[in-house]
C-alpha atoms as a printed R data frame, in Angstrom:
   type eleno elety resid chain resno       x       y       z
1  ATOM     1    CA   MET     A     1 -32.162  13.946   3.078
2  ATOM     2    CA   LYS     A     2 -29.415  12.540   1.123
3  ATOM     3    CA   PRO     A     3 -26.329  15.899   2.447
4  ATOM     4    CA   ILE     A     4 -27.817  14.823   5.555
5  ATOM     5    CA   VAL     A     5 -27.329  10.476   5.353
6  ATOM     6    CA   ALA     A     6 -23.935  11.464   3.524
7  ATOM     7    CA   THR     A     7 -22.547  13.781   6.423
8  ATOM     8    CA   LEU     A     8 -23.498  11.438   8.839
9  ATOM     9    CA   LEU     A     9 -21.451   8.631   7.263
10 ATOM    10    CA   THR     A    10 -18.297  10.883   6.746
11 ATOM    11    CA   VAL     A    11 -18.808  11.466  10.819
12 ATOM    12    CA   CYS     A    12 -18.826   7.593  11.516
13 ATOM    13    CA   PHE     A    13 -16.075   7.033   9.369
14 ATOM    14    CA   ILE     A    14 -13.421   9.883  10.432
15 ATOM    15    CA   GLY     A    15 -14.874   8.663  13.675
16 ATOM    16    CA   PHE     A    16 -13.588   5.091  13.176
17 ATOM    17    CA   LEU     A    17 -10.286   6.371  11.866
18 ATOM    18    CA   LEU     A    18  -9.410   8.586  14.773
19 ATOM    19    CA   LEU     A    19 -10.564   5.132  16.961
20 ATOM    20    CA   ALA     A    20  -7.930   3.177  14.952
21 ATOM    21    CA   VAL     A    21  -5.174   5.724  15.684
22 ATOM    22    CA   VAL     A    22  -5.699   5.977  18.977
23 ATOM    23    CA   GLU     A    23  -4.849   2.406  19.057
24 ATOM    24    CA   MET     A    24  -1.515   2.963  17.632
25 ATOM    25    CA   PRO     A    25   1.488   1.965  19.191
26 ATOM    26    CA   ALA     A    26   4.163   5.352  19.819
27 ATOM    27    CA   VAL     A    27   6.536   6.111  17.396
28 ATOM    28    CA   GLY     A    28   9.860   3.772  18.267
29 ATOM    29    CA   ALA     A    29   8.184   1.567  20.672
30 ATOM    30    CA   ASP     A    30   9.542  -1.846  21.006
31 ATOM    31    CA   SER     A    31   5.863  -3.357  20.329
32 ATOM    32    CA   LEU     A    32   6.097  -1.881  16.712
33 ATOM    33    CA   PRO     A    33   5.302  -5.234  14.229
34 ATOM    34    CA   MET     A    34   8.391  -4.280  12.691
35 ATOM    35    CA   HIS     A    35  10.793  -5.095  15.937
36 ATOM    36    CA   ASN     A    36  10.853  -8.762  14.967
37 ATOM    37    CA   GLU     A    37  13.089 -11.877  13.884
38 ATOM    38    CA   VAL     A    38  12.194 -10.772  10.017
39 ATOM    39    CA   MET     A    39  13.892  -7.632  10.251
40 ATOM    40    CA   ASP     A    40  17.006  -9.309  12.295
41 ATOM    41    CA   LYS     A    41  17.016 -12.000   9.404
42 ATOM    42    CA   TYR     A    42  16.658  -9.258   6.514
43 ATOM    43    CA   VAL     A    43  19.799  -6.666   7.942
44 ATOM    44    CA   ASP     A    44  21.947  -9.808   9.201
45 ATOM    45    CA   ASP     A    45  21.635 -12.288   5.998
46 ATOM    46    CA   ALA     A    46  20.713  -9.731   3.109
47 ATOM    47    CA   ILE     A    47  24.333  -9.388   1.535
48 ATOM    48    CA   GLU     A    48  24.958 -12.903   2.229
49 ATOM    49    CA   ASP     A    49  21.373 -14.647   0.599
50 ATOM    50    CA   THR     A    50  21.609 -11.792  -2.718
51 ATOM    51    CA   GLY     A    51  24.571 -11.138  -3.358
52 ATOM    52    CA   ALA     A    52  23.979  -7.564  -3.324
53 ATOM    53    CA   ILE     A    53  25.845  -5.266  -1.505
54 ATOM    54    CA   ASN     A    54  23.405  -2.194  -0.834
55 ATOM    55    CA   ILE     A    55  20.778  -4.156   2.045
56 ATOM    56    CA   VAL     A    56  17.801  -1.538   0.770
57 ATOM    57    CA   ALA     A    57  18.624  -2.726  -3.094
58 ATOM    58    CA   ALA     A    58  18.605  -6.512  -1.730
59 ATOM    59    CA   ILE     A    59  15.070  -6.431   0.086
60 ATOM    60    CA   ILE     A    60  13.800  -4.910  -2.238
61 ATOM    61    CA   LEU     A    61  14.980  -6.683  -5.618
62 ATOM    62    CA   ASP     A    62  15.741 -10.132  -4.293
63 ATOM    63    CA   TYR     A    63  13.091 -10.198  -1.254
64 ATOM    64    CA   ARG     A    64  10.368  -8.490  -2.299
65 ATOM    65    CA   ALA     A    65  10.863  -8.315  -6.495
66 ATOM    66    CA   PHE     A    66   7.526 -10.783  -6.794
67 ATOM    67    CA   ASP     A    67   5.198  -8.690  -4.426
68 ATOM    68    CA   THR     A    68   6.716  -5.545  -5.902
69 ATOM    69    CA   PHE     A    69   5.988  -7.099  -9.218
70 ATOM    70    CA   VAL     A    70   2.203  -7.844  -8.627
71 ATOM    71    CA   GLU     A    71   1.519  -4.203  -7.053
72 ATOM    72    CA   ALA     A    72   2.934  -2.814 -10.588
73 ATOM    73    CA   SER     A    73   0.836  -5.309 -12.328
74 ATOM    74    CA   VAL     A    74  -2.377  -4.374  -9.966
75 ATOM    75    CA   ILE     A    75  -1.374  -0.365 -11.004
76 ATOM    76    CA   PHE     A    76  -1.092  -0.389 -14.290
77 ATOM    77    CA   THR     A    77  -3.870  -2.632 -15.106
78 ATOM    78    CA   ALA     A    78  -6.083  -0.188 -12.854
79 ATOM    79    CA   LEU     A    79  -4.902   2.473 -15.095
80 ATOM    80    CA   VAL     A    80  -5.572   0.157 -18.722
81 ATOM    81    CA   CYS     A    81  -9.074   0.154 -17.342
82 ATOM    82    CA   ILE     A    82  -9.736   3.596 -16.265
83 ATOM    83    CA   LEU     A    83  -8.518   4.439 -20.191
84 ATOM    84    CA   ILE     A    84 -11.136   2.112 -21.616
85 ATOM    85    CA   VAL     A    85 -13.633   3.386 -19.305
86 ATOM    86    CA   LEU     A    86 -13.122   7.286 -20.319
87 ATOM    87    CA   LYS     A    87 -12.749   6.197 -24.297
88 ATOM    88    CA   ARG     A    88 -15.711   4.210 -24.044
89 ATOM    89    CA   SER     A    89 -17.321   7.481 -22.221
90 ATOM    90    CA   GLY     A    90 -15.557   9.878 -24.676
91 ATOM    91    CA   SER     A    91 -16.640   7.914 -28.240
92 ATOM    92    CA   ARG     A    92 -20.725   8.237 -26.718
93 ATOM    93    CA   TYR     A    93 -20.428  11.948 -26.777
94 ATOM    94    CA   GLU     A    94 -19.006  12.108 -30.665
95 ATOM    95    CA   LYS     A    95 -21.315  10.725 -32.926
């Protein structure tokens, strides 16, 4: 019974993902979320606002620095949790 339920859930999940892919806009379309006033502000004002020479470096290191730091912190925390769980389960078998 469990394999049938797992198969049905997997098929439903794949169907949901396929519906999401069908609704995506075409590549390069003007309706994409990246084509808005925020992109124009970053490209036009990045060098003046940050003092960086490279626009990509200005966006990553100045505009998105806090976001990038938080992402790295989440990954580090997940790694520490995984190591704690693995160490705890491994020590149980050594006794």
